[in-house]
C-alpha positions, 0 to 999 in steps of 0.5 A, spaced: 610 072 196 616 077 194 618 084 196 621 088 190 625 094 192 628 099 187 626 102 180 626 101 173 629 106 168 632 107 161 638 104 164 635 098 166 632 094 172 635 095 179 631 091 184 633 087 190 628 082 191 626 078 198 622 072 198 618 073 204 616 066 204 623 063 204 626 069 209 626 067 216 629 074 219 636 071 221 639 077 219 645 074 215 644 078 209 644 085 213 650 083 216 654 081 210 651 088 206 657 093 206 653 099 205 648 097 210 642 097 205 638 092 209 635 091 215 631 086 219 624 089 221 616 088 220 614 086 213 612 091 208 606 086 206 600 088 210 598 081 212 605 079 214 606 085 219 608 081 225 613 077 221 620 080 221 624 079 214 629 082 210 628 089 207 631 095 204 632 101 209 627 107 208 633 112 208 636 107 202 630 107 198 632 113 194 639 111 193 639 104 192 643 104 185 649 108 188 649 104 195 649 097 191 654 100 186 660 097 190 658 090 190 655 091 183 662 093 180 665 086 181 661 083 175 660 077 179 652 075 180 655 072 187 653 079 191 655 079 199 647 079 201 645 074 196 651 069 198 650 070 205 642 068 205 642 061 207 635 060 205 636 063 198 631 068 199 635 074 196 636 076 189 638 082 185 635 084 178 642 086 176 
């Protein structure tokens, strides 16, 4: 199961995707995120509520595009959060 955080608008799709089945809640992605967008907390998925996984902080949801802009500017597909994940559970749509 995948949890997608973000939005789609006329400029494109801006989603951070966490593969809940792969994420073990290690926190490497949250530590690597320079904008502190991510946290490790109970899953947003009801049937996995006891498991802790990576997710976007509630206060960052409305400003995700601007919060992640610093990492996107480099043009690399290798973003700090995705690179830090040892299980490959993180991805971005941009």
